[in-house]
Structures are given as C-alpha cells and as structure tokens.
mmCIF file of the N, C-alpha and C atoms, coordinates in Angstrom:
data_MODEL
# 
_entry.id   MODEL 
# 
loop_
_atom_site.group_PDB 
_atom_site.id 
_atom_site.type_symbol 
_atom_site.label_atom_id 
_atom_site.label_alt_id 
_atom_site.label_comp_id 
_atom_site.label_asym_id 
_atom_site.label_entity_id 
_atom_site.label_seq_id 
_atom_site.pdbx_PDB_ins_code 
_atom_site.Cartn_x 
_atom_site.Cartn_y 
_atom_site.Cartn_z 
_atom_site.occupancy 
_atom_site.B_iso_or_equiv 
_atom_site.pdbx_formal_charge 
_atom_site.auth_seq_id 
_atom_site.auth_comp_id 
_atom_site.auth_asym_id 
_atom_site.auth_atom_id 
_atom_site.pdbx_PDB_model_num 
ATOM 1   N N  . MET A 1 1  ? 0.210   -5.268 7.044  1.00 0.00 ? 1  MET A N  1 
ATOM 2   C CA . MET A 1 1  ? 0.162   -4.812 5.680  1.00 0.00 ? 1  MET A CA 1 
ATOM 3   C C  . MET A 1 1  ? -0.605  -3.488 5.621  1.00 0.00 ? 1  MET A C  1 
ATOM 4   N N  . PHE A 1 2  ? -0.037  -2.496 4.972  1.00 0.00 ? 2  PHE A N  1 
ATOM 5   C CA . PHE A 1 2  ? -0.670  -1.189 4.828  1.00 0.00 ? 2  PHE A CA 1 
ATOM 6   C C  . PHE A 1 2  ? -1.886  -1.300 3.907  1.00 0.00 ? 2  PHE A C  1 
ATOM 7   N N  . LYS A 1 3  ? -2.976  -0.666 4.336  1.00 0.00 ? 3  LYS A N  1 
ATOM 8   C CA . LYS A 1 3  ? -4.182  -0.574 3.510  1.00 0.00 ? 3  LYS A CA 1 
ATOM 9   C C  . LYS A 1 3  ? -4.634  0.879  3.469  1.00 0.00 ? 3  LYS A C  1 
ATOM 10  N N  . SER A 1 4  ? -5.163  1.276  2.328  1.00 0.00 ? 4  SER A N  1 
ATOM 11  C CA . SER A 1 4  ? -5.725  2.620  2.226  1.00 0.00 ? 4  SER A CA 1 
ATOM 12  C C  . SER A 1 4  ? -7.026  2.665  3.015  1.00 0.00 ? 4  SER A C  1 
ATOM 13  N N  . ILE A 1 5  ? -7.468  3.856  3.360  1.00 0.00 ? 5  ILE A N  1 
ATOM 14  C CA . ILE A 1 5  ? -8.710  4.017  4.106  1.00 0.00 ? 5  ILE A CA 1 
ATOM 15  C C  . ILE A 1 5  ? -9.889  3.473  3.292  1.00 0.00 ? 5  ILE A C  1 
ATOM 16  N N  . GLU A 1 6  ? -9.802  3.557  1.970  1.00 0.00 ? 6  GLU A N  1 
ATOM 17  C CA . GLU A 1 6  ? -10.846 3.004  1.111  1.00 0.00 ? 6  GLU A CA 1 
ATOM 18  C C  . GLU A 1 6  ? -10.890 1.474  1.225  1.00 0.00 ? 6  GLU A C  1 
ATOM 19  N N  . GLN A 1 7  ? -9.720  0.829  1.220  1.00 0.00 ? 7  GLN A N  1 
ATOM 20  C CA . GLN A 1 7  ? -9.664  -0.626 1.373  1.00 0.00 ? 7  GLN A CA 1 
ATOM 21  C C  . GLN A 1 7  ? -10.206 -1.044 2.745  1.00 0.00 ? 7  GLN A C  1 
ATOM 22  N N  . ILE A 1 8  ? -9.820  -0.308 3.767  1.00 0.00 ? 8  ILE A N  1 
ATOM 23  C CA . ILE A 1 8  ? -10.273 -0.599 5.127  1.00 0.00 ? 8  ILE A CA 1 
ATOM 24  C C  . ILE A 1 8  ? -11.791 -0.455 5.210  1.00 0.00 ? 8  ILE A C  1 
ATOM 25  N N  . SER A 1 9  ? -12.325 0.588  4.600  1.00 0.00 ? 9  SER A N  1 
ATOM 26  C CA . SER A 1 9  ? -13.778 0.803  4.602  1.00 0.00 ? 9  SER A CA 1 
ATOM 27  C C  . SER A 1 9  ? -14.510 -0.347 3.923  1.00 0.00 ? 9  SER A C  1 
ATOM 28  N N  . ASN A 1 10 ? -13.959 -0.852 2.832  1.00 0.00 ? 10 ASN A N  1 
ATOM 29  C CA . ASN A 1 10 ? -14.590 -1.974 2.119  1.00 0.00 ? 10 ASN A CA 1 
ATOM 30  C C  . ASN A 1 10 ? -14.470 -3.276 2.904  1.00 0.00 ? 10 ASN A C  1 
ATOM 31  N N  . ASP A 1 11 ? -13.312 -3.531 3.492  1.00 0.00 ? 11 ASP A N  1 
ATOM 32  C CA . ASP A 1 11 ? -13.051 -4.795 4.181  1.00 0.00 ? 11 ASP A CA 1 
ATOM 33  C C  . ASP A 1 11 ? -13.744 -4.909 5.536  1.00 0.00 ? 11 ASP A C  1 
ATOM 34  N N  . TYR A 1 12 ? -13.919 -3.784 6.233  1.00 0.00 ? 12 TYR A N  1 
ATOM 35  C CA . TYR A 1 12 ? -14.404 -3.818 7.620  1.00 0.00 ? 12 TYR A CA 1 
ATOM 36  C C  . TYR A 1 12 ? -15.655 -2.975 7.830  1.00 0.00 ? 12 TYR A C  1 
ATOM 37  N N  . ASN A 1 13 ? -16.487 -2.859 6.831  1.00 0.00 ? 13 ASN A N  1 
ATOM 38  C CA . ASN A 1 13 ? -17.697 -2.049 6.926  1.00 0.00 ? 13 ASN A CA 1 
ATOM 39  C C  . ASN A 1 13 ? -18.557 -2.506 8.098  1.00 0.00 ? 13 ASN A C  1 
ATOM 40  N N  . GLY A 1 14 ? -18.988 -1.566 8.927  1.00 0.00 ? 14 GLY A N  1 
ATOM 41  C CA . GLY A 1 14 ? -19.827 -1.870 10.083 1.00 0.00 ? 14 GLY A CA 1 
ATOM 42  C C  . GLY A 1 14 ? -19.044 -2.307 11.304 1.00 0.00 ? 14 GLY A C  1 
ATOM 43  N N  . GLN A 1 15 ? -17.719 -2.098 11.301 1.00 0.00 ? 15 GLN A N  1 
ATOM 44  C CA . GLN A 1 15 ? -16.883 -2.518 12.418 1.00 0.00 ? 15 GLN A CA 1 
ATOM 45  C C  . GLN A 1 15 ? -15.987 -1.368 12.895 1.00 0.00 ? 15 GLN A C  1 
ATOM 46  N N  . TRP A 1 16 ? -15.486 -1.539 14.096 1.00 0.00 ? 16 TRP A N  1 
ATOM 47  C CA . TRP A 1 16 ? -14.462 -0.655 14.647 1.00 0.00 ? 16 TRP A CA 1 
ATOM 48  C C  . TRP A 1 16 ? -13.113 -1.249 14.280 1.00 0.00 ? 16 TRP A C  1 
ATOM 49  N N  . VAL A 1 17 ? -12.161 -0.406 13.929 1.00 0.00 ? 17 VAL A N  1 
ATOM 50  C CA . VAL A 1 17 ? -10.827 -0.897 13.572 1.00 0.00 ? 17 VAL A CA 1 
ATOM 51  C C  . VAL A 1 17 ? -9.764  -0.163 14.391 1.00 0.00 ? 17 VAL A C  1 
ATOM 52  N N  . PHE A 1 18 ? -8.732  -0.902 14.780 1.00 0.00 ? 18 PHE A N  1 
ATOM 53  C CA . PHE A 1 18 ? -7.557  -0.353 15.458 1.00 0.00 ? 18 PHE A CA 1 
ATOM 54  C C  . PHE A 1 18 ? -6.419  -0.461 14.456 1.00 0.00 ? 18 PHE A C  1 
ATOM 55  N N  . MET A 1 19 ? -5.848  0.680  14.090 1.00 0.00 ? 19 MET A N  1 
ATOM 56  C CA . MET A 1 19 ? -4.788  0.736  13.092 1.00 0.00 ? 19 MET A CA 1 
ATOM 57  C C  . MET A 1 19 ? -3.513  1.309  13.712 1.00 0.00 ? 19 MET A C  1 
ATOM 58  N N  . ILE A 1 20 ? -2.378  0.849  13.198 1.00 0.00 ? 20 ILE A N  1 
ATOM 59  C CA . ILE A 1 20 ? -1.084  1.407  13.586 1.00 0.00 ? 20 ILE A CA 1 
ATOM 60  C C  . ILE A 1 20 ? -0.353  1.851  12.326 1.00 0.00 ? 20 ILE A C  1 
ATOM 61  N N  . ASN A 1 21 ? 0.760   2.546  12.531 1.00 0.00 ? 21 ASN A N  1 
ATOM 62  C CA . ASN A 1 21 ? 1.582   3.048  11.422 1.00 0.00 ? 21 ASN A CA 1 
ATOM 63  C C  . ASN A 1 21 ? 0.735   3.801  10.403 1.00 0.00 ? 21 ASN A C  1 
ATOM 64  N N  . CYS A 1 22 ? -0.130  4.654  10.917 1.00 0.00 ? 22 CYS A N  1 
ATOM 65  C CA . CYS A 1 22 ? -1.051  5.405  10.065 1.00 0.00 ? 22 CYS A CA 1 
ATOM 66  C C  . CYS A 1 22 ? -0.319  6.501  9.298  1.00 0.00 ? 22 CYS A C  1 
ATOM 67  N N  . LYS A 1 23 ? -0.789  6.732  8.106  1.00 0.00 ? 23 LYS A N  1 
ATOM 68  C CA . LYS A 1 23 ? -0.264  7.816  7.267  1.00 0.00 ? 23 LYS A CA 1 
ATOM 69  C C  . LYS A 1 23 ? -1.355  8.860  7.118  1.00 0.00 ? 23 LYS A C  1 
ATOM 70  N N  . LYS A 1 24 ? -0.934  10.129 7.047  1.00 0.00 ? 24 LYS A N  1 
ATOM 71  C CA . LYS A 1 24 ? -1.872  11.243 6.905  1.00 0.00 ? 24 LYS A CA 1 
ATOM 72  C C  . LYS A 1 24 ? -1.544  12.030 5.647  1.00 0.00 ? 24 LYS A C  1 
ATOM 73  N N  . ASP A 1 25 ? -2.565  12.705 5.125  1.00 0.00 ? 25 ASP A N  1 
ATOM 74  C CA . ASP A 1 25 ? -2.342  13.582 3.978  1.00 0.00 ? 25 ASP A CA 1 
ATOM 75  C C  . ASP A 1 25 ? -1.959  14.975 4.466  1.00 0.00 ? 25 ASP A C  1 
ATOM 76  N N  . LYS A 1 26 ? -1.813  15.899 3.536  1.00 0.00 ? 26 LYS A N  1 
ATOM 77  C CA . LYS A 1 26 ? -1.371  17.255 3.899  1.00 0.00 ? 26 LYS A CA 1 
ATOM 78  C C  . LYS A 1 26 ? -2.398  17.998 4.756  1.00 0.00 ? 26 LYS A C  1 
ATOM 79  N N  . TYR A 1 27 ? -3.639  17.484 4.809  1.00 0.00 ? 27 TYR A N  1 
ATOM 80  C CA . TYR A 1 27 ? -4.682  18.096 5.629  1.00 0.00 ? 27 TYR A CA 1 
ATOM 81  C C  . TYR A 1 27 ? -4.801  17.408 6.984  1.00 0.00 ? 27 TYR A C  1 
ATOM 82  N N  . ASN A 1 28 ? -3.868  16.481 7.275  1.00 0.00 ? 28 ASN A N  1 
ATOM 83  C CA . ASN A 1 28 ? -3.808  15.744 8.539  1.00 0.00 ? 28 ASN A CA 1 
ATOM 84  C C  . ASN A 1 28 ? -4.937  14.712 8.690  1.00 0.00 ? 28 ASN A C  1 
ATOM 85  N N  . SER A 1 29 ? -5.519  14.303 7.568  1.00 0.00 ? 29 SER A N  1 
ATOM 86  C CA . SER A 1 29 ? -6.546  13.258 7.571  1.00 0.00 ? 29 SER A CA 1 
ATOM 87  C C  . SER A 1 29 ? -5.877  11.905 7.363  1.00 0.00 ? 29 SER A C  1 
ATOM 88  N N  . ILE A 1 30 ? -6.362  10.881 8.057  1.00 0.00 ? 30 ILE A N  1 
ATOM 89  C CA . ILE A 1 30 ? -5.818  9.532  7.919  1.00 0.00 ? 30 ILE A CA 1 
ATOM 90  C C  . ILE A 1 30 ? -6.117  9.014  6.510  1.00 0.00 ? 30 ILE A C  1 
ATOM 91  N N  . ILE A 1 31 ? -5.087  8.537  5.815  1.00 0.00 ? 31 ILE A N  1 
ATOM 92  C CA . ILE A 1 31 ? -5.282  7.971  4.473  1.00 0.00 ? 31 ILE A CA 1 
ATOM 93  C C  . ILE A 1 31 ? -5.068  6.459  4.444  1.00 0.00 ? 31 ILE A C  1 
ATOM 94  N N  . GLY A 1 32 ? -4.590  5.900  5.570  1.00 0.00 ? 32 GLY A N  1 
ATOM 95  C CA . GLY A 1 32 ? -4.409  4.458  5.626  1.00 0.00 ? 32 GLY A CA 1 
ATOM 96  C C  . GLY A 1 32 ? -3.550  4.052  6.801  1.00 0.00 ? 32 GLY A C  1 
ATOM 97  N N  . GLY A 1 33 ? -3.387  2.735  6.943  1.00 0.00 ? 33 GLY A N  1 
ATOM 98  C CA . GLY A 1 33 ? -2.579  2.193  8.018  1.00 0.00 ? 33 GLY A CA 1 
ATOM 99  C C  . GLY A 1 33 ? -2.642  0.677  8.025  1.00 0.00 ? 33 GLY A C  1 
ATOM 100 N N  . GLU A 1 34 ? -2.080  0.076  9.058  1.00 0.00 ? 34 GLU A N  1 
ATOM 101 C CA . GLU A 1 34 ? -2.104  -1.375 9.223  1.00 0.00 ? 34 GLU A CA 1 
ATOM 102 C C  . GLU A 1 34 ? -3.184  -1.719 10.244 1.00 0.00 ? 34 GLU A C  1 
ATOM 103 N N  . VAL A 1 35 ? -4.157  -2.524 9.835  1.00 0.00 ? 35 VAL A N  1 
ATOM 104 C CA . VAL A 1 35 ? -5.227  -2.930 10.744 1.00 0.00 ? 35 VAL A CA 1 
ATOM 105 C C  . VAL A 1 35 ? -4.691  -4.040 11.647 1.00 0.00 ? 35 VAL A C  1 
ATOM 106 N N  . VAL A 1 36 ? -4.699  -3.784 12.952 1.00 0.00 ? 36 VAL A N  1 
ATOM 107 C CA . VAL A 1 36 ? -4.221  -4.743 13.938 1.00 0.00 ? 36 VAL A CA 1 
ATOM 108 C C  . VAL A 1 36 ? -5.380  -5.587 14.461 1.00 0.00 ? 36 VAL A C  1 
ATOM 109 N N  . PHE A 1 37 ? -6.535  -4.964 14.648 1.00 0.00 ? 37 PHE A N  1 
ATOM 110 C CA . PHE A 1 37 ? -7.682  -5.646 15.225 1.00 0.00 ? 37 PHE A CA 1 
ATOM 111 C C  . PHE A 1 37 ? -8.944  -4.967 14.738 1.00 0.00 ? 37 PHE A C  1 
ATOM 112 N N  . HIS A 1 38 ? -10.006 -5.745 14.570 1.00 0.00 ? 38 HIS A N  1 
ATOM 113 C CA . HIS A 1 38 ? -11.304 -5.191 14.176 1.00 0.00 ? 38 HIS A CA 1 
ATOM 114 C C  . HIS A 1 38 ? -12.404 -6.012 14.815 1.00 0.00 ? 38 HIS A C  1 
ATOM 115 N N  . ASP A 1 39 ? -13.521 -5.352 15.105 1.00 0.00 ? 39 ASP A N  1 
ATOM 116 C CA . ASP A 1 39 ? -14.645 -6.037 15.735 1.00 0.00 ? 39 ASP A CA 1 
ATOM 117 C C  . ASP A 1 39 ? -15.870 -5.130 15.638 1.00 0.00 ? 39 ASP A C  1 
ATOM 118 N N  . LYS A 1 40 ? -17.047 -5.714 15.736 1.00 0.00 ? 40 LYS A N  1 
ATOM 119 C CA . LYS A 1 40 ? -18.266 -4.900 15.754 1.00 0.00 ? 40 LYS A CA 1 
ATOM 120 C C  . LYS A 1 40 ? -18.424 -4.167 17.077 1.00 0.00 ? 40 LYS A C  1 
ATOM 121 N N  . SER A 1 41 ? -17.731 -4.634 18.107 1.00 0.00 ? 41 SER A N  1 
ATOM 122 C CA . SER A 1 41 ? -17.814 -4.023 19.436 1.00 0.00 ? 41 SER A CA 1 
ATOM 123 C C  . SER A 1 41 ? -16.679 -3.018 19.644 1.00 0.00 ? 41 SER A C  1 
ATOM 124 N N  . MET A 1 42 ? -17.050 -1.780 19.931 1.00 0.00 ? 42 MET A N  1 
ATOM 125 C CA . MET A 1 42 ? -16.045 -0.753 20.226 1.00 0.00 ? 42 MET A CA 1 
ATOM 126 C C  . MET A 1 42 ? -15.242 -1.144 21.462 1.00 0.00 ? 42 MET A C  1 
ATOM 127 N N  . ASN A 1 43 ? -15.913 -1.678 22.475 1.00 0.00 ? 43 ASN A N  1 
ATOM 128 C CA . ASN A 1 43 ? -15.218 -2.054 23.705 1.00 0.00 ? 43 ASN A CA 1 
ATOM 129 C C  . ASN A 1 43 ? -14.172 -3.128 23.469 1.00 0.00 ? 43 ASN A C  1 
ATOM 130 N N  . ALA A 1 44 ? -14.474 -4.095 22.610 1.00 0.00 ? 44 ALA A N  1 
ATOM 131 C CA . ALA A 1 44 ? -13.499 -5.147 22.294 1.00 0.00 ? 44 ALA A CA 1 
ATOM 132 C C  . ALA A 1 44 ? -12.262 -4.549 21.632 1.00 0.00 ? 44 ALA A C  1 
ATOM 133 N N  . VAL A 1 45 ? -12.465 -3.616 20.735 1.00 0.00 ? 45 VAL A N  1 
ATOM 134 C CA . VAL A 1 45 ? -11.337 -2.979 20.043 1.00 0.00 ? 45 VAL A CA 1 
ATOM 135 C C  . VAL A 1 45 ? -10.515 -2.143 21.021 1.00 0.00 ? 45 VAL A C  1 
ATOM 136 N N  . LEU A 1 46 ? -11.171 -1.418 21.909 1.00 0.00 ? 46 LEU A N  1 
ATOM 137 C CA . LEU A 1 46 ? -10.446 -0.606 22.881 1.00 0.00 ? 46 LEU A CA 1 
ATOM 138 C C  . LEU A 1 46 ? -9.654  -1.475 23.866 1.00 0.00 ? 46 LEU A C  1 
ATOM 139 N N  . ARG A 1 47 ? -10.232 -2.616 24.265 1.00 0.00 ? 47 ARG A N  1 
ATOM 140 C CA . ARG A 1 47 ? -9.488  -3.545 25.128 1.00 0.00 ? 47 ARG A CA 1 
ATOM 141 C C  . ARG A 1 47 ? -8.245  -4.077 24.413 1.00 0.00 ? 47 ARG A C  1 
ATOM 142 N N  . GLU A 1 48 ? -8.407  -4.438 23.155 1.00 0.00 ? 48 GLU A N  1 
ATOM 143 C CA . GLU A 1 48 ? -7.270  -4.951 22.378 1.00 0.00 ? 48 GLU A CA 1 
ATOM 144 C C  . GLU A 1 48 ? -6.206  -3.871 22.210 1.00 0.00 ? 48 GLU A C  1 
ATOM 145 N N  . MET A 1 49 ? -6.652  -2.649 21.965 1.00 0.00 ? 49 MET A N  1 
ATOM 146 C CA . MET A 1 49 ? -5.719  -1.533 21.812 1.00 0.00 ? 49 MET A CA 1 
ATOM 147 C C  . MET A 1 49 ? -4.912  -1.338 23.093 1.00 0.00 ? 49 MET A C  1 
ATOM 148 N N  . LYS A 1 50 ? -5.590  -1.406 24.221 1.00 0.00 ? 50 LYS A N  1 
ATOM 149 C CA . LYS A 1 50 ? -4.911  -1.228 25.505 1.00 0.00 ? 50 LYS A CA 1 
ATOM 150 C C  . LYS A 1 50 ? -3.909  -2.362 25.756 1.00 0.00 ? 50 LYS A C  1 
ATOM 151 N N  . SER A 1 51 ? -4.301  -3.586 25.460 1.00 0.00 ? 51 SER A N  1 
ATOM 152 C CA . SER A 1 51 ? -3.407  -4.720 25.700 1.00 0.00 ? 51 SER A CA 1 
ATOM 153 C C  . SER A 1 51 ? -2.240  -4.741 24.723 1.00 0.00 ? 51 SER A C  1 
ATOM 154 N N  . ALA A 1 52 ? -2.407  -4.169 23.536 1.00 0.00 ? 52 ALA A N  1 
ATOM 155 C CA . ALA A 1 52 ? -1.318  -4.133 22.554 1.00 0.00 ? 52 ALA A CA 1 
ATOM 156 C C  . ALA A 1 52 ? -0.204  -3.207 23.012 1.00 0.00 ? 52 ALA A C  1 
ATOM 157 N N  . ASN A 1 53 ? -0.567  -2.183 23.794 1.00 0.00 ? 53 ASN A N  1 
ATOM 158 C CA . ASN A 1 53 ? 0.420   -1.240 24.330 1.00 0.00 ? 53 ASN A CA 1 
ATOM 159 C C  . ASN A 1 53 ? 1.376   -0.755 23.248 1.00 0.00 ? 53 ASN A C  1 
ATOM 160 N N  . HIS A 1 54 ? 0.805   -0.362 22.107 1.00 0.00 ? 54 HIS A N  1 
ATOM 161 C CA . HIS A 1 54 ? 1.589   0.073  20.952 1.00 0.00 ? 54 HIS A CA 1 
ATOM 162 C C  . HIS A 1 54 ? 2.310   1.384  21.244 1.00 0.00 ? 54 HIS A C  1 
ATOM 163 N N  . LYS A 1 55 ? 3.574   1.400  20.942 1.00 0.00 ? 55 LYS A N  1 
ATOM 164 C CA . LYS A 1 55 ? 4.373   2.622  21.101 1.00 0.00 ? 55 LYS A CA 1 
ATOM 165 C C  . LYS A 1 55 ? 5.027   2.923  19.760 1.00 0.00 ? 55 LYS A C  1 
ATOM 166 N N  . GLY A 1 56 ? 5.326   4.152  19.538 1.00 0.00 ? 56 GLY A N  1 
ATOM 167 C CA . GLY A 1 56 ? 6.013   4.503  18.305 1.00 0.00 ? 56 GLY A CA 1 
ATOM 168 C C  . GLY A 1 56 ? 5.098   5.232  17.345 1.00 0.00 ? 56 GLY A C  1 
ATOM 169 N N  . ASN A 1 57 ? 4.997   4.693  16.160 1.00 0.00 ? 57 ASN A N  1 
ATOM 170 C CA . ASN A 1 57 ? 4.220   5.347  15.112 1.00 0.00 ? 57 ASN A CA 1 
ATOM 171 C C  . ASN A 1 57 ? 2.763   5.524  15.509 1.00 0.00 ? 57 ASN A C  1 
ATOM 172 N N  . SER A 1 58 ? 2.095   6.401  14.807 1.00 0.00 ? 58 SER A N  1 
ATOM 173 C CA . SER A 1 58 ? 0.731   6.768  15.173 1.00 0.00 ? 58 SER A CA 1 
ATOM 174 C C  . SER A 1 58 ? -0.235  5.589  15.110 1.00 0.00 ? 58 SER A C  1 
ATOM 175 N N  . SER A 1 59 ? -1.162  5.594  16.043 1.00 0.00 ? 59 SER A N  1 
ATOM 176 C CA . SER A 1 59 ? -2.235  4.600  16.051 1.00 0.00 ? 59 SER A CA 1 
ATOM 177 C C  . SER A 1 59 ? -3.562  5.343  15.998 1.00 0.00 ? 59 SER A C  1 
ATOM 178 N N  . TYR A 1 60 ? -4.606  4.612  15.659 1.00 0.00 ? 60 TYR A N  1 
ATOM 179 C CA . TYR A 1 60 ? -5.881  5.256  15.394 1.00 0.00 ? 60 TYR A CA 1 
ATOM 180 C C  . TYR A 1 60 ? -6.989  4.230  15.552 1.00 0.00 ? 60 TYR A C  1 
ATOM 181 N N  . VAL A 1 61 ? -8.116  4.640  16.117 1.00 0.00 ? 61 VAL A N  1 
ATOM 182 C CA . VAL A 1 61 ? -9.313  3.810  16.202 1.00 0.00 ? 61 VAL A CA 1 
ATOM 183 C C  . VAL A 1 61 ? -10.421 4.546  15.478 1.00 0.00 ? 61 VAL A C  1 
ATOM 184 N N  . ARG A 1 62 ? -11.157 3.800  14.652 1.00 0.00 ? 62 ARG A N  1 
ATOM 185 C CA . ARG A 1 62 ? -12.254 4.448  13.933 1.00 0.00 ? 62 ARG A CA 1 
ATOM 186 C C  . ARG A 1 62 ? -13.341 3.448  13.628 1.00 0.00 ? 62 ARG A C  1 
ATOM 187 N N  . TYR A 1 63 ? -14.561 3.968  13.524 1.00 0.00 ? 63 TYR A N  1 
ATOM 188 C CA . TYR A 1 63 ? -15.689 3.158  13.088 1.00 0.00 ? 63 TYR A CA 1 
ATOM 189 C C  . TYR A 1 63 ? -15.788 3.284  11.580 1.00 0.00 ? 63 TYR A C  1 
ATOM 190 N N  . VAL A 1 64 ? -15.942 2.149  10.911 1.00 0.00 ? 64 VAL A N  1 
ATOM 191 C CA . VAL A 1 64 ? -16.038 2.141  9.455  1.00 0.00 ? 64 VAL A CA 1 
ATOM 192 C C  . VAL A 1 64 ? -17.471 1.790  9.082  1.00 0.00 ? 64 VAL A C  1 
ATOM 193 N N  . GLY A 1 65 ? -18.159 2.711  8.506  1.00 0.00 ? 65 GLY A N  1 
ATOM 194 C CA . GLY A 1 65 ? -19.534 2.458  8.079  1.00 0.00 ? 65 GLY A CA 1 
ATOM 195 C C  . GLY A 1 65 ? -20.425 3.612  8.434  1.00 0.00 ? 65 GLY A C  1 
ATOM 196 N N  . GLU A 1 66 ? -21.674 3.443  8.122  1.00 0.00 ? 66 GLU A N  1 
ATOM 197 C CA . GLU A 1 66 ? -22.658 4.482  8.366  1.00 0.00 ? 66 GLU A CA 1 
ATOM 198 C C  . GLU A 1 66 ? -23.178 4.371  9.800  1.00 0.00 ? 66 GLU A C  1 
ATOM 199 N N  . ILE A 1 67 ? -23.243 5.484  10.468 1.00 0.00 ? 67 ILE A N  1 
ATOM 200 C CA . ILE A 1 67 ? -23.800 5.527  11.817 1.00 0.00 ? 67 ILE A CA 1 
ATOM 201 C C  . ILE A 1 67 ? -25.276 5.860  11.680 1.00 0.00 ? 67 ILE A C  1 
ATOM 202 N N  . LEU A 1 68 ? -26.100 4.939  12.153 1.00 0.00 ? 68 LEU A N  1 
ATOM 203 C CA . LEU A 1 68 ? -27.546 5.126  12.032 1.00 0.00 ? 68 LEU A CA 1 
ATOM 204 C C  . LEU A 1 68 ? -28.055 5.930  13.216 1.00 0.00 ? 68 LEU A C  1 
ATOM 205 N N  . HIS A 1 69 ? -28.938 6.849  12.919 1.00 0.00 ? 69 HIS A N  1 
ATOM 206 C CA . HIS A 1 69 ? -29.565 7.665  13.962 1.00 0.00 ? 69 HIS A CA 1 
ATOM 207 C C  . HIS A 1 69 ? -30.950 7.100  14.255 1.00 0.00 ? 69 HIS A C  1 
ATOM 208 N N  . HIS A 1 70 ? -31.235 6.889  15.507 1.00 0.00 ? 70 HIS A N  1 
ATOM 209 C CA . HIS A 1 70 ? -32.533 6.362  15.909 1.00 0.00 ? 70 HIS A CA 1 
ATOM 210 C C  . HIS A 1 70 ? -33.373 7.510  16.449 1.00 0.00 ? 70 HIS A C  1 
ATOM 211 N N  . TYR A 1 71 ? -34.558 7.627  15.933 1.00 0.00 ? 71 TYR A N  1 
ATOM 212 C CA . TYR A 1 71 ? -35.480 8.667  16.378 1.00 0.00 ? 71 TYR A CA 1 
ATOM 213 C C  . TYR A 1 71 ? -36.649 8.012  17.101 1.00 0.00 ? 71 TYR A C  1 
ATOM 214 N N  . SER A 1 72 ? -37.097 8.648  18.201 1.00 0.00 ? 72 SER A N  1 
ATOM 215 C CA . SER A 1 72 ? -38.229 8.063  18.917 1.00 0.00 ? 72 SER A CA 1 
ATOM 216 C C  . SER A 1 72 ? -39.541 8.539  18.340 1.00 0.00 ? 72 SER A C  1 
# 
C-alpha cells in the first residue's frame, strides 16, 4: 500500500524503512512509497533489502526520525 513520506514518518518514527515503488516530486525528492520492511536496526533492513532482490521500480532505504548527536 502506498504511503506518503509524512505517513511513513508518523508510522515508523525512529526506524529504518525499506520502500519500493517510490514516487518523487519535480525536485527528485521522495514523496512516498510502499514500505516492505522496517526495523530499528539498519543492518536488519539492509539484509532484508538484499534478500528481497527487488527489481523494477525504484527502491529506497531511509531512517525516519531525528538523528541524535552525541558529544563527549
């Protein structure tokens, strides 16, 4: 099911998402897609992406949420 990037951000906040059939706007920014897999672990998502062996329409991996910076 297609979801907008806003819906994906709300549903999967703090997780990595693997999307297929992505749509882009006129500025070439991702505006949505179908979420195939999501997890808090980037490695888990990348493994799933590799095993899915998706061909055809565009696919995309992204982290949804705020990236915290740690200072020593």
